[in-house]
N, C-alpha and C positions, 0 to 999 in steps of 0.2 A: 200518546199523539201519534197519528200515521206519518209514515215518511212521505217525502214528496221528491220528484226528480230534480236534478240540478238545473239551474236555468241555463238557456242557450248561451254560447260563447264562453262557458266556464272551462276549467281544466279538463273534467272528466264527465262521462255520461253515466257513471255509476251512481248508486244511491248512498248518501251518507246516513248512517244510523243515528238515532237520538244522541245528543250530547258529543258527537264525534267531530264536529265542525272545527277546524283549525284555520288560522289565518294563512298558512302556507297553501292550503288547498283551494282556497277561494280564488275569485276572479283576479286576473293578473294586475289589475289596477288598485287592488286592495292591500292595505297595511305595508306598502313598500316592496312588493314582489312582482316580478314578471315571470310568467311561466312559459317555457318554450313550446308547450302543447298548444297554447292559446294563439301562437304565430304559425301553426300549421305543421309542426313537428309531430310525427306519428309515434316514433320510438318502437316500430315493429320489426326493425332490422332488415327491412327489404327496401322501403321507399328511401330515396336520398333526402335526408333532413337538413343539408348543409345550409341552404338559403334560408330556411325557417328559422334555424337556430342563430344564424348570424344576424338575422332581422331582430330576433328577440334580445340578443346580446347588445346590439345597437341601440334598441329602445330602452333597455334597462340601464345602459350607461347614460343615455341623454336624460332620463328621468331620476338618476341616482337611486335606482331600485335594484334589489338582488334579483339575479336571474337564476331560477330554479330548474333543475332536471328531475322530473318524476321517474320512477323506475321504468326501465326500458332500454332497448338496444337502439342507439341513434346512429344510423348510417351516415358517414360523411366522406366527402371527396374533395380533391384540390380543384382550384379554380381552373386549371388547364384541362381537367377531365370534364367538368361541367360545361366550359366554354374554351374550345380550342384556341380562340383569338386572344384569350386572357393569358398574361404572363405570371399570374399569382400562383405561387406554390404551396400556399397554406390551405387548410381546410377551413379552420376557424381561427380568427384573429381577435385577441382581446385588447381593446383600447385602454388608455389611461383611465383609472378611477373606477374600473369595473369590479362588481362582486358577483361571483358565481356560487351556487350551492348545488352539489350533486347528492341526490338521495340514494340510499342503499338500494342497489339493484339496478342503477343506471350505468350506462356504458356507452363510450363513443368507439364505434366500429369503422375503420377505414374500408372504403369500398375496394372490391377486388381489382387486381391489376392496376394499381396506382403508377403514374408516371415518375420519372426521376424527380428528386429533390421535393417530394411531397412531405409536408409536416402537418401532423394532425391538429394540434393545439399550439398556437403560436402567441407569444408575448414578445413583441418586437418594438424597441425605442418606446416603451411604455413605462408607467410608474403607478404606484399605489393600487395594486390589484390584489384582492383577496378571494381564495378559492377554499370554500368549507365543504365538509362532507367527504364522501368516498369517491375521488375522480378515478375512473378507470378507462384505460386507452387500449384498444385491441388493434394492433397494426397490420393484421391479415398477411403476415409474411409468406404463409404458404401459398398464396394467390399471385405473388409478384413474379414477373417474367424475368429471365435470366439477363436481359439486355438493358436493364436499368442500373443505376448506380446505387452506392451504399448510403445515400443521404435521405434516406426515408425515415424520418424520426417521429417519435410520438409526442412527448412534451418537449417544446423548443422554446427556451428563453434566451434573448440576445439583446444586449445594451439596454437592459431594463433595470429599474430601481424600485425598492420597496414592495417586494412580492411575498405574499404570505400564503402557503398552501397546507392545508390540514393534513391531507393524505392523498397519495397518488400511487396507483398500481397500473404500470405501463408494461406490456408484454407483446411479443411476437411482432415487432417492429424490424423491418429488413435493414434499417440503419441502426441509430441509437434509440433506446427506449426513453432516456431522458438526456437532454443537451442543455447545459447552462453556460453561457459565455457572452461574447461580444468582441469588442477589439481592445487593444491595450489602451488606446486613447479614450474609447467609450466602453467600458466594461458593464457588465451587470453588477449591481451593488445592493447589498442587504436583501437577500433571498432566504426565506426561512421556509423549511419543510419539516412538518412534523413526523411523518411516516412516509418513506418511499420504498416501494417494492417493485422490483423489475425482474422479468423472466424472458429468456430466449430472444435475444437481439441478434441480428445479422451482423452487427458491427460491435457495439459496446453497450453494456446495460446503462451505465451512468457516465457521462463525459463532463468533466471539469475543464472548462475553456477559460477565457478572461472573465472571472467573476471574483469579486472581493466581498468579504463578510457573508459568505455562504455558511448557513447553520442547518445541519440535518440532524433531528433528534435521533432517529432510528432508521437505518437502510438495511434492506434484505435484498441481495443481488444474486440471482441464480442464472448463469450462462452456460450451464453444462450441456445444453442442447441448442446453443446458439452458433454464430458464425456462418454467414452466407458465402456461398450459396448452398454448401453441403449440410450445414447445421449439424455439425458433430462436436461442437463446443468452441468457446472463445473466452476471452478475458471479460471481466465485469466492470470494474472501475478503471477509467482512464483519464489521467491528468495531461493534457496535451496543449498548452498554449502555443500558437504558431509564432515562432521566431521572438520570443519574448526578448525585448531590448532593455528592460530594467529601468523603465522611466518611472515606476511606482511600485509600491508593494502590494501584494495580495495575500489574503488569509481565508482558509476554509477550515471548517470544523464539523466532524461527525461525532456525536456522542457515542453512538454504537453502530458498528458497520459489520455485516456478516456477508461474505461472498462465497459463492460455489461455482466451480468451472475451472478454467485453465489458469486463472490468476489474475493479477492486477499490473498495470504498467503507468508509472507515474514519473514524469519527467518535464522540467521547466526550461532546462539549459544545461551548460557545461560547467560554468565558472563559479568561484567563491561569490562573486558579486551578485550573480543571479540567484544562487542558492540561498543567500541571506535575505533576499527580497520576497521570496515565495515560500509560504508556510502552510503546510497541511497538518491539522491538528486532529488527532483521533483519540477518543476516550477508549474504546475497546474495539479491536480488529480481529475477527475470527475468520480464518480462510480455510477452506476445504478445496483441495485441488486434485484433478485427475484427468487423464486423457492427453496430456501434453508433456514433452521433455523440456520445455522452455521453463526459465525461472518462475517460481510461484509469485514472488514480488520483485519487480524490476523497478528500481528507483534511482534517480539521480538528478542533480542540478536543482534541488530544493532543500528547504528545512522540513523535516518530518518528525512530529512528536507523537508518540503513541504511549499511552499509559499501560495497556495490556494487549500484547500481540501473541496470537496463536496461529501457527501454520501447520497443517497436517497434509502430507501427500498419501492419499488413501490407496494409490496404486504404486507408489514408490517411483514414479516416472520423473517426477519435477527434478531437473538438473541441479538447481539451487533452491534454497529456501527463500533467501533474500539476496539478490544480487544488486550491488551498488558500484557504479563506475563514474568516472569523472568526479567533480566536486559534489558533495553531499553532506549534509548535517543532519545527524539522526539521534534522536534522544528517546530511548525506550525504557520505561520503568521496569517492566517485566516481559520477557519473551520466551515462548516455547516453540520448538520445531519438533516435528515427529514424522519419522518415516521418510525423509527426503532421500531422493536417489542421487546424492552428492553431497557437497558442503552445505551445512545449514546456512551459513552466511559466507559470501565471496565479496570482498571489498577490494577494489583495485585502483591504483593510481593511473591517470591517463595524461599524457602530456598536452593533448589537445584541450583539456579542461583543468583538471586538478585532482585532488585526492579526497576520498570519502573520510568522514570523521563520525565515529560511533561511540555512543555513551549508553551502556546498558546496565541497569541496576542489577537484575536477576535474569540469567539465561539458562534455560534447559534445553538440551538436545538429546533426542532419543531415537534409536535406530528403528525399533518396532518392526523388525523383520526385513528391513531393506539391506540388501547385499552390498550397497554402495555408500551407505550414510557415512557421513564424517562431520566434524565439527565446524570450525571457523578457519577460513583461509584469508589471510591479510597479504596483499600485493601492493605495498606502498601506501596503505592507509594507516590511520590512527584508530586505536580500540581501547576503551576501557570497559571492563566488566567487573561488577562488585562480586557476585558469586556466580560461578559457572558449574552447573551439575550436568553430567553427561552419562549416558548408560547405553550399552549395546551397539556401539559404533564399530564399523570395520575399519574405516580410515582413521586418521590423526584426530585428536581432540582439537589441537591448535597447529596450524601451519602458517609460519610468518616468513615471507619472502621479501626482502628489502629491495625494492626497485628504485628508491631514492633515499637519500641519507637521514632524512627527518622522520622516518617511519618509527612510531612508538606504540607499543602494546603493553598494557598492564592488566593482570587478572589478580584480584586481591585474594580470592578463594577459588580453587579449582578442585572439584571432587569428581574423580573418574571411576566408573564402574564397568568392568568387563567391555573395554573399549580398546580399539587399536590392534593392528597386526604387527607392524614394525616398530612403532614408537607412539607414545602419547603426545609429545610435543616435538615438532620439527622446525629448526630455525635455518634459514639459508639467506643468501645476499647475492647481488648482481654487481659485478665490477667493483667500484669503490664505494658503493651504497652501504651504509651502516645501519642495521636494525638496533633498536633498543627495546628489549623485552625484559619486563619485570614480572616475576611470579611470586607473589607473596607468600602464600600457603598452598601447598598441593598435597592431595591425598589420593593415592591410587589403590584401588581394590580390584583384584582379578581372580575369580573362582573357577574360571574356565580351564578345561584340561590342557589347551594350548594357549598360553598367556601371551600378552604383548611383550615383545623382545626387550624393549628399553623404555625409559621414561622420557629422557631428554636426548635428542640427536641433533648434532650440528653438522651441517654440509660444508661450511667455510670457517676459517679462523675469525674473520671480521664478524660473523654472526654470533660466534661463541663469546667474543670479547665484548659484544654489546648486550649480553644477557646477564641478568642479575636474579638471584634466587633467595627466598626467605626460608621457610621450613618446608621439609618434605616428610610425609608420612607414607612409608612404603612396607606395610605388614608382610607382603608376599615376597620380599627380598628380590625384587626385579632389578635388573641392571639400570642403574640411575642415570648414566651419561654415556655418550658414545659419539665418536667422530665418523661420519659416513666413510671417508676415504682413508683415514688413518695418517694423514700427512701433516699434521700438526699436534703440538701438545695441548692437552686439554686444560682449560682454566675457567673457572665460573666465579663471578663477582657475587659476594653475598650482600655487602652493604658498602656505602661509600659514594664518592663522586669522582669527577675528572680532576678537580683541583683540591679537594679535601681527601684525606687518607681513606683508603678502602680496604676490605678484607676479601681475601680470595681463597678458593679451594684449587689446588693445582696438582697437575700430574708431572712429576719430576721437578727439578729445580726451577724456581721463577726467574733466576738470573738469565738475562737475554731473551726472556719470553714474555713477561708481563710488564707493560708500561703503566706506571702508577705514581702517584705523589709520595714524597718522603713522609714516612710515618705509617705507610701501608703495611699491612700483614699478609702473610700467605701460609697456608697449611698444606703440606704435601701429603697426598694419598699414599704414596709408596715410600715415605721417609724412613730414615733409621735414627739412631741416637744422635742427637746434636745436628740432625739435618731433616727435621720435620717441621719446624717452625722458622719462619723467616721474617726479617724486618727490613723495609726499605729505608735505608740510612742515607743515601746520597745519590745524585744524579737526577736528571730529568727525563730519562727515557726508561729502557728496560733493565738497565744495569743498576748496581748499588744495593742488591739484596745481600743480606748477611744472615747466614744460619745460626741459630741459637740453640 
């Protein structure tokens, strides 16, 4: 059978071969589809298709039909560009109940030199919207003049509910590639994205604002060439609700998240109350950072759950791997830090908010050639680590500095390989603040020609008295304990409590030195016959020790 031309007013002027007719390619009124080409959109990348596309979207919405975008480059512009008298700042706005379908090879291209506050695709105060296919947004950042602001976004969702997006690739936006939020009173709710890919944003690749029940299956964010106006790099993921008051809870979930660039910045507030109300849940977070001395991951004022975390500083410039200040609740099943140019983790109490609390099942820290790499520094926070494995660090594996009295750190298993210059573990305190450090099992291996000087070092008496130690494996006969200033007798608690009898290792006699309950035991490292083993037989303070 011979082929025939497509009738007038159809989607295309090409010829369809035998058996190739599909309902999607037919007339816009056929089988539930509206085609943007039928409303005047050309998709040639030159003509401004904004009005034609918006008319098609409005028609599809009114008729409850899917609006399709055949392959092509659809140039769009904001209302103020098309009509200076208009105050509209969006290019395309999607009303409630709309369904869009982007065919492979279709793209929305923002017109050159857009004005401030331009958004390409906007879902505002709308609900029940479905976008299928491969949505691509090009923000034309290289054409933006320097006198505009950084609010030129690609996909912009605000105060909207029940949004489903199969795939979105947003890139080269002078502001954010993707922004999802609203207000605390009217947030976005139930936003589902199958695959999100973002590259080169002048501000941030992906911004989480006031949105609850956000679920992203897979996100790949690369902002190594972002950051307006110079575009030399910027952060990728940004969680930034404005002045969150804590009137309701918020939850976001990424099944898999990969970021490249300067790092990520996540903060919802300062206090425990705020941190408990905002949860960011990530299955796998893989970060590659370079080009900045800022922390790779800065997070505070929220609850962050991560199953698998990996942070690598490829140029060793990141000052911290994970920095958390103020109140923060962090639960990580397994974490790996590689090549950080400073502490892998830095957690600090701040009087303006509260203290961070970290629970890490398995923690690996590797220097990988960084001349400044160290392990974990805790300044007034709480930390639990199941197994800590470190290798090739220049600085300490663990530095606990008590800036408030209820600081508690527990490491069940610490395995250290060729790490540290002066010490493996350093414990200190400020004023009357008392740290509580428990190391259950410690193994230190050092095959370097110049080995670490000692395993445990105490800067203050209070710091030492708050430390308890389980077993220590020291096959290279390193100095096991040391007091920085030598102005107090050394004594380490092995087991026991404040009210129940305890067991100590002590330098010199425990009499007048160790405060412990009756029934406690002390073993002198420098003892002689009948003055090596002591029992606390009387008294409530440091007296009452009897040599046996």
